[in-house]
C-alpha positions as CSV (number, residue, x, y, z in Angstrom):
1,M,134.4,67.1,-71.5
2,Q,135.9,64.3,-73.7
3,L,138.4,62.1,-72.1
4,V,141.6,61.3,-74.0
5,E,144.7,59.2,-73.4
6,N,147.4,60.7,-71.2
7,M,144.9,63.0,-69.5
8,D,145.2,63.6,-65.8
9,V,142.0,62.4,-64.0
10,Y,140.5,61.8,-60.6
11,C,138.8,58.5,-60.1
12,E,136.3,57.4,-57.4
13,T,134.7,54.0,-56.7
14,A,133.4,52.3,-53.6
15,T,136.8,50.8,-53.0
16,Y,139.3,53.3,-54.5
17,T,139.7,57.0,-54.7
18,G,142.6,58.8,-56.2
19,E,144.4,60.5,-59.1
20,G,146.0,59.0,-62.2
21,I,146.5,59.3,-66.0
22,I,144.3,57.6,-68.6
23,H,146.5,54.9,-70.0
24,A,144.0,53.5,-72.6
25,I,140.4,53.9,-73.8
26,I,138.5,50.7,-74.8
27,P,135.3,51.7,-76.7
28,G,132.1,49.8,-76.0
29,E,133.3,48.4,-72.7
30,M,131.4,49.1,-69.4
31,F,134.7,49.8,-67.7
32,G,136.4,51.2,-70.8
33,Y,138.9,53.6,-69.2
34,Q,142.2,52.1,-68.1
35,V,144.0,54.4,-65.7
36,L,147.5,54.3,-64.4
37,L,147.1,55.5,-60.8
38,S,149.5,57.9,-59.0
39,E,149.4,55.7,-55.9
40,P,148.7,52.0,-55.9
41,D,145.6,50.5,-54.3
42,E,145.8,48.4,-51.1
43,D,146.8,45.4,-53.1
44,G,149.7,47.2,-54.8
45,H,147.9,47.6,-58.2
46,R,148.5,50.8,-60.2
47,V,146.5,50.0,-63.3
48,K,142.7,49.9,-62.9
49,R,139.7,50.1,-65.2
50,F,136.9,52.6,-64.5
51,A,133.5,53.5,-66.0
52,R,133.0,57.0,-67.4
53,H,130.9,58.1,-64.4
54,E,133.7,57.2,-62.0
55,I,136.2,59.6,-63.7
56,R,136.4,63.4,-63.4
57,T,139.0,65.8,-64.8
58,E,139.5,67.6,-61.5
59,Q,139.1,66.7,-57.9
60,K,136.3,68.7,-56.3
61,E,135.7,69.3,-52.6
62,E,133.1,66.8,-51.4
63,T,131.3,65.9,-48.3
64,I,132.6,62.9,-46.4
65,L,130.1,61.2,-44.1
66,Q,131.1,59.7,-40.8
67,P,129.5,56.3,-39.7
68,G,126.0,56.9,-38.4
69,E,125.8,60.5,-39.8
70,K,122.6,61.5,-41.6
71,L,122.3,64.3,-44.1
72,L,119.6,65.6,-46.4
73,G,120.4,66.0,-50.1
74,T,118.6,66.5,-53.4
75,R,119.0,64.2,-56.4
76,N,116.9,64.5,-59.5
77,N,114.7,67.1,-57.9
78,E,113.8,64.8,-55.0
79,T,115.0,65.0,-51.4
80,Y,116.6,62.0,-49.7
81,I,118.1,61.0,-46.4
82,I,121.8,60.2,-47.0
83,T,123.9,57.8,-44.9
84,R,127.4,56.4,-45.3
85,S,127.5,53.1,-47.0
86,P,128.7,50.4,-44.6
87,Y,130.3,48.5,-47.6
88,A,132.6,51.4,-48.7
89,D,136.1,52.2,-47.4
90,N,135.5,55.9,-47.7
91,G,132.7,58.3,-46.6
92,K,131.9,59.3,-50.1
93,Q,129.8,56.3,-51.0
94,V,126.3,56.5,-49.6
95,H,122.9,54.9,-49.4
96,Y,119.9,57.1,-49.8
97,Y,116.4,56.7,-48.4
98,D,112.9,58.1,-49.0
99,P,112.4,60.6,-46.1
100,H,108.7,59.8,-45.9
101,T,108.9,56.0,-45.7
102,N,112.5,55.4,-44.7
103,K,112.8,52.8,-47.5
104,M,116.2,52.5,-49.2
105,R,116.1,53.9,-52.7
106,G,119.6,53.1,-53.8
107,G,123.3,53.8,-53.4
108,G,126.0,55.9,-55.1
109,S,128.4,58.7,-54.6
110,V,127.7,61.7,-52.4
111,S,128.7,63.8,-55.5
112,E,125.4,62.9,-57.1
113,F,123.6,65.1,-54.6
114,T,123.1,68.8,-54.4
115,D,121.9,71.1,-51.5
116,I,123.5,68.8,-48.9
117,K,122.7,69.9,-45.4
118,P,122.4,68.4,-41.9
119,F,119.4,66.2,-41.3
120,D,116.5,68.0,-39.8
121,I,113.1,66.3,-39.8
122,N,111.4,69.7,-40.1
123,E,113.2,70.4,-43.4
124,I,111.7,67.4,-45.2
125,P,109.3,68.7,-47.9
126,Q,105.7,67.5,-47.6
127,K,104.8,64.5,-49.8
128,V,102.5,65.5,-52.6
129,E,99.9,62.8,-53.2
130,P,98.6,62.5,-56.8
131,P,94.8,62.8,-56.9
132,A,92.9,59.6,-56.6
133,K,91.6,58.3,-59.8
134,K,87.8,58.0,-60.0
135,R,86.6,54.6,-61.0
136,K,83.7,54.6,-63.4
137,K,80.8,52.2,-62.9
138,K,80.7,49.2,-65.1
139,T,78.0,49.2,-67.6
140,S,76.7,46.3,-69.6
141,S,78.9,47.3,-72.6
142,D,82.0,47.0,-70.3
143,Q,81.3,43.5,-69.2
144,L,82.5,40.4,-71.1
145,A,79.9,38.5,-73.0
146,F,80.4,35.0,-71.7
147,D,76.7,34.4,-70.8
148,F,75.6,32.0,-73.4
149,W,72.4,30.9,-71.6
150,E,70.1,32.6,-69.2
151,A,69.1,31.2,-65.9
């Protein structure tokens, strides 16, 4: 859906979540949507700039994670372990981890995930390893010709 000025929107970032009205659109800017918020942020500001992916036209019911809670979720057809971001004021900003190695793969909003369910180690899909590549033997034609003299 295309966003236009004076449209009611719902905005969500790591530090702010709430409703507002699009006040201005600045083409070509990373944070090109200036929104007049219904409620001011903790510093009393009512006008904020947002990126397109931080704005929705309606508020949808989302999962809110508690500190220390782990969930499983799917993003881009891959399953991840999801935990609440320690840097966010709300439980909607998350870090996600590879379930096989426990390495952090990124951060974002819980709304980026589908099929969210409680963490259960038995529900992690088996990792599919790509077949190992066979190495061919080097032949004399594959070697570099730097031998200018023979021993």
